[in-house]
N, C-alpha and C positions, 0 to 999 in steps of 0.2 A: 488594397488588400484583396486577394482573390479567394473566394470561398470554394471549397472542394465539394462537389456533388457526390451523392452515393453512387457507387459503381464507377468512381473516377479512375483516371489513369493511374493514380497512386495505388488504389486497391488492386487494379489489374496487374500492376507491376509486382506487388507483393505476392499475388497468386502465381504469377509466372515464375518469380524467384523461388518460391516454395516448391513449385513443381520441379524446377531444375535441380534444386538441392536434394529433393526426396527421390529423385530418379535412382533406383537401385538401393534405396534405403527405406527402413521402416521406422516411422516416427512414433515414439511412445512418450507421452507427456505425463508427468507424475506430480501431483499436488495434493494438499490436504482436502480442499474442496474441489468439486467437479463442476462440469458445465450444466448439469441438471440435478434436480432432487425429486424424489418420489414422495407423494403425500397421499394418504388414504382419503378417497372421496366418500360420499354417502353410499352406503352399501358395502364399503370395504374395498372397492376397486382402486387400483393405484393410478394416480395421475401424475404426469411429469410436469415440472415447472423449471424455468431457467434458474440455474444456480446463482447464488449470491456471492459477493466478495470481489475485491479488486483484481485478483488473479483471473477470475472468470471473465470479468469485463475486459481486461487487457488483452486476453487471448481470443476474444470473439472473432477477430479477423481471421484466425486460423480455423476455428470451428466451422465457419461459414464457407470456407474456400478450399479446405484440404481434408483428405481422408486420412485419419490417424486414430490411434487408441489413446484414451485418457484414463489413467488410473487414479482413483480418488477414494477417500474414506466414505464409508456408509454413515452419513450424518444423521439421518432421520430413521424412524422405524420403517417408513416406506422404503428407504434405501436398503435397509437390512433385509426386508422381505424380498426385494428385487434381487439382491445378491444371492439369497438362498434359492430363489426360483430359477435363477440363471446358472446355478452351480458354479459361481465364481467366474464365469466367462464374461468377456467383453461383448456387449450387444449394441447395435446401432441406436443412437439417440432417437426417440420418437418425436422430438420437437422439430417443427418445420424450420428448414434452413440450416440445421446443424448436420454436418456430414461426419461427425465424430462418433466413434464407438466408445462406450463407457464401461469400465470394469470397477465395481465397488469392492473395497477391502473391508470385510466384515470382522473387524477386530473385536475380541472379547472386551466387554465394557470396562472391566477392571483395568486391563492393560491400557486401554485408550485413555481412561481417566488419569493414570499415572503419567502417560505420555503427554497429554495435552494440558491437564490442570495442575500438574506439579512441575514438569520440566519446561514445556513450551510456554505456558502462561501460568505463573508469572516469571519463572526463572530466566529463560532466554530472552523473552520480550523485555523484561525489566533491565537485564544487563545490557542489551543492545540499544536501549533508549536512555541509558545513564540514569535510571530511575531509582537505583538503590541508594540508601543512606549508609555508606560503607561501614561506619562504626557499629551499626546495629543490624543491617540486613545486607545480603541474604544470610540465613543460617542454614548451612549445608550439613544436614544430619543424616542419620541412617535412613530416614524416609526418602530423602532425596537420592541417596545411593541406590536404594531399592527401585525408585521410580525410573532412574536412568537405566539400570540394568534390565528391569522387567517391564518397563513401559516404553521409554524412548527407543532403546536398542531393538526391542521386540517389534514395535510398530514399523520402524524403518526396515527391519528384516523382512516383514511381510510385504511391504511395498516393493522392495528390491526383488524378492522372489517372483512377485507378479510381473514385474518388468522383464525379468529373464524369461519367464514362461511365454509372455507375449512375443518377445524377440525370437524365441525358438520356433514360433509358428510360421516363420518365413525364412527363406534363404537370403533375403536382403540384409545388408548390414544395418544393425539397429542404431538409431539416433535417439538417445534418451535425454529428454529435457526435464530437469527437476526444478521445482519452484519452492523457495522460501525456507524458513528456519525450522519448520516442523520435520524436515526430511534431510538434514545435513549428512546423515550417514549413508544415504542411498547410493551416491556415486561410488564410494569405496566398495560397498557390497556388490554392486553391479559389475564394477571393473574386475573383481576377482573371478566372476563367472563368465564375463564377456570381455576378454582383454582387448578385442579389436573394435568394440563399440565406440561410437562418438557419444560423448557425454557432456552436457551443458547444464550448469546450475545458475539460476538467477536468484539473488537475495533481494527481497523487496524492502527490507528494513535496514536501518543504519548498521554499520559495523564499527564497534568502538575500538579504541586503542588497545594495544596488548596489555598495558598496565591495568586497564579496567577488567579485561578478561581474566586477569590473575586473581580476581575474587573467587573464581571457580576452581575446583580441583584440576590438577594437571591432566587427569585421565579424561575429563570432559573436553577441555579446550584443545588438547592435542588430538583427540579422536576426531573432533570436528574439522580441524585444519587438515589432518591427514586425509580424511575422506574427500574433502573439497579439492585437494591436490591430486585426486584420482580423475578429476574431470579434465576435459580438453580446454574448456573455457569456463571461468567463473565470472558472472556479471553482477555488477552493483549499480545503485542508482546514481552515485556521485563520485567524483574524483577523490574526495576525502576518504570514502569507504574503500576504494582501491588501495590507497596508501596505507590505511589502517590494517587491511587484510595482509598486505605484503609484510608489514611489520610484525603481525601476529605469526606468520609462517617463519619469519626470521627468528622470532623469540621461542617458539614452541616446538619446532621440528628440527631435530638433530640432523645434520648433513643436508639440509635444504639449501639450495643456492638461489638467492633472491636477487633478481635484476630489477631495480627500481626504475631504471630508464626505459627498459623494454616492457616493464610491467608483466613480469613472468616469474614463475617459481619452477625450478627443476628439483624434483624429489622422486626418489626411487627410480631414476632413469626416465621419468616422464616430465615433459614440459607442459605446464598449465599456464595459459594466458589469462590475465586478470584485466577486465575491461569495465568501463562504466557505460551503461545504457540508460539514460534518464527516461523513465516511463512517462507517458503523457495521456491525453484524452482523445476520444473520437470527436473531433470538433463539430462535425455535422450532426452527430447524434445529440450532443449536448445542446446545440442550438435548436434542434427540432423539439427537444423536451422543453426548452425555455419558451417556445412558441406554441406548445401544445395546449389544448383546451383546459386540461387540469392545472397546468402551471398558471395560465391566465386567470383561472378561477381563484387560485391562491393569491395571485397578484392583486386582484380586486379586494380580497379580504385584508391583505397586508397594507394596502395603500393608506387607510385611515390611521394606521399606527406609525406612519413615517413622521419624522420631524422635519423642520426646515432643512436640516441635514441629518443624514442617518449613517451610523456606524453599524456594520454587520460582521458577524463571525459565524462560521459553520464548522462544527467539529463533533467528533465522538466525545462523549462525556468521560474523559479519562485523563490521568495526571500528566501525561507527556504533552498534552495539547496546551497546557499553561493558561487555562481559562481564567483562573482567579487573578493572576497578575494582569491579565487584560482588563478585567473589571477595576482593579486597583489603579491602572493607568487612566481609565475613564473617570474614576473618582477624582484623581489628581487634576485632570483637565477641567472638570466642573468647578473644583475648589479654586484653581488658579485663574480661571477665566469665567467669571460669573455671567458674562454675556451669553455663554452657551447654555446656561440653565434655562429650561423651558423651550429650548430651540433645537438641541441636538439629542437624538434618541439612539439607543443601542439595542439592536435586535440580535438575539443570540439563538441560533438554531442548533440545538444539541441533541445528538443521537445516543440513546442508551447503549452502553458497551460493557460487556463482561460483568454484568450486574451481580454475579455470584462471588466475585473476588472482593474481599473486604477492603483492600486499598482503594478500589474503584468506588465502592459504596461510601467510604469516608470522604473521598474527594468530591463526590456529588453533594454530600451534606455540607461541606465547606463552601462549595460553589453557591449553593442556595443561601447560605448565611451571608456571603459577600454581596449577592444581589439584594437581599433584604436590607442590608446596611446602607447601600447606595440609595435605594429607593426611599427608605425612611428618612435619610439625611437630606435628600434634595427634592423628593417628590412633592407634588402639590395635588389638589383635587382634580386638576385639569391635565396633569402631566406626570407620567411614570417614566423615570429615566431609562430603566432596563426592562425589556420584555423578552422573556425566555420561552422558546418553543421546545419542549422536551419530548421528542418523538422521532421515529424513523420515517421521515416523509421527504423524499428526495425532491419531488416536484415543488414542494413548499419552500425548501431551502434554495432551489434554483430561482424561484420567484423572488425570494428575498435578495439574492445576489444581483438580480436585474436592477435593484433600486439603491444600491449602496453609494454613498459619497466616499466612504473609506471602508475597506475590507481589512480586518485585523487578523493576521495569521502569525501568531507569536509563539509557535510551538517550542518546547524545550529542545527537541530534536525530532526530525522526521526523515524517513527514507526519501520521500518526495514531497508529499502533500499536494494532492490533485485539486483541492479547493482553490489553491493559489493559481491554478491554470483555468479552472472552470469560471472563476469570477470574472477575469478580464474578457473572456469570450462572450458571456451572456449579459454583462453590465451595459445599461443604456445611458449612463451618465458620465462616461469617462472617469469612473471612480478611481481613487488612488489605492493601490495595494501597499499595505505595511507588512513586511515579510521578515520573519526571523532569519538571521544569517545562518542558522543551523538547520534550516529546512533544506532538503535536497533541491527543491525548486529554485532556491536562491541562486545557484550557479548559472541558471539560464535566465531568470527574470530580474536579475540585478540591474539590467539595462533600463528598467522602468519603475521598479519597486523602491519604496523607502525602507532602508534596512533598520533592524532593531535587534539588539542582543536579548535573548529570552529572559534573563534575570533583571533587565534594566527597565524598571517601572517608570522612572523619570524619563528615560529616553523614549519609551513608548508613548508617554503623555505628550512629549514634545513632537513626536512623529504624527500623532493624531491632530495636534494643532496645525502642523505644517500641511497635512493633507486637507484639512477643512478650510484652510485659508489660501490654498494654492491657486494661482491664476488659471483661468480656463484654458489658455493656450498651453501651459505647462502640463496640465492634467491630460489634455488630448495627446500631446507629444509622447508622454510616458505610456499612456494606454495603447497607442498605436504600436510602439516598440514592443510591448509585451504581446499584443495580439499577433503581430507578425511572427514573433519567435514561436509562439504556441502553434500557430498554423503550419509553420515550416517544419517543426520538430514534433509532429503529432504521433498518435499511437501507431500509425502505419510505418512511420520512420523508425520508431522503437523496434518493431518487429523486423523491419528490413535490415537494420544494422546488425542485429544478432544473426539472422540467417545468412547475411553476406559474410560475416566473419567465420561462421561455420563452413560455408562453402569454400572460403579461402584456405582452409586447412588442407584441402585436397589439391590446392593449386601448386 
């Protein structure tokens, strides 16, 4: 297995490809979060920090190698101050190594609240993760209609107008790359103003079947599909998402011609290619973090908590991650195999997520109750079965993944789930990955992972037993297959495939 060094040929290839693609074009990237955030330091001066979130991490290869403009929401008070001070203009990032210029969209707080807290989360997020209980939720009332019209549509309009303004600052043809579910209407709005632009949209979360989308009003689901079909390419994480999107266009767009074999939609005289680009990790960066002094310090603190064998999970504390069923599977394992009692521990690294949403609050309460039940039932003065770390501490989670014998990733559904890729890269024990078949990562990692259906508690318990009793040779074989796949199809490959497909449009 060959490790890739920073500044490797792969990175240089990406930089060269991006330079070739952008010759005569102006790249404008649009997403909810940006590559930097401003925060007020002592005395009130603004200080820039690297932005957070998966989109920012995934696109770091571009920000460090390519000159372009990134349009993002003003997330903090510091961002809002910077937006006012810069009069809405894009300004070069002050962070070392970043070559990007950033333009903040200073949306009125009320409109952004309707956009993000009523439509994006929970409505779209829940629908796209199959998280609604359809006999009861969602309840689309007048407040949702208002939030759509005066929140989601309005915020998308502001982003689209900013993209058009940035495009008009140059005679080069604009290439507008839009990311994720917060900005589904931007491609259609930009296309009306810039008919010759190249437009690419990447959706980071799952795309459900048309029948599930039908929980929402026709005006919402049709507007989303129509806008996305204004793009030249729509990208998803997995092949199943491509098929579901094609089916949605077939169901919701009158006069659309859907070609399932070629994976394309022809609508209003325009052909939109629909492709899957499985996102990945920066392998070298993750390994460097795993070997960093901070991670090693956490490793020393975690080591006394390990059992003779250790199960690990790393997740945001939210319903789609299926944490409670994972603990139920562990409880079943201990009940059925008493020899594991006092021997096998479960370390859960849970990151607080959307703590203002009641459904998330309730899920955390139910998770705590499940942990207490298992610990009270099986625990002894010398052994606590489940240890939970409830904090946002990436280095600590990476340290935990270095030590697992079994990594449990049993999400209800995920666009990708990068934990499933980080674990095999940093693990020191040829640990076994137990992976939900509905996680996007399963399409690539099925070569080495043990599959589990997300609702199958019995199957997860059996998979845990199989993982903990697997012969060393089989563990090593599976671990090597997964590592090779992750190294070959890394974050550079994800970016390269998208840029290559965009370049081929002009071929």
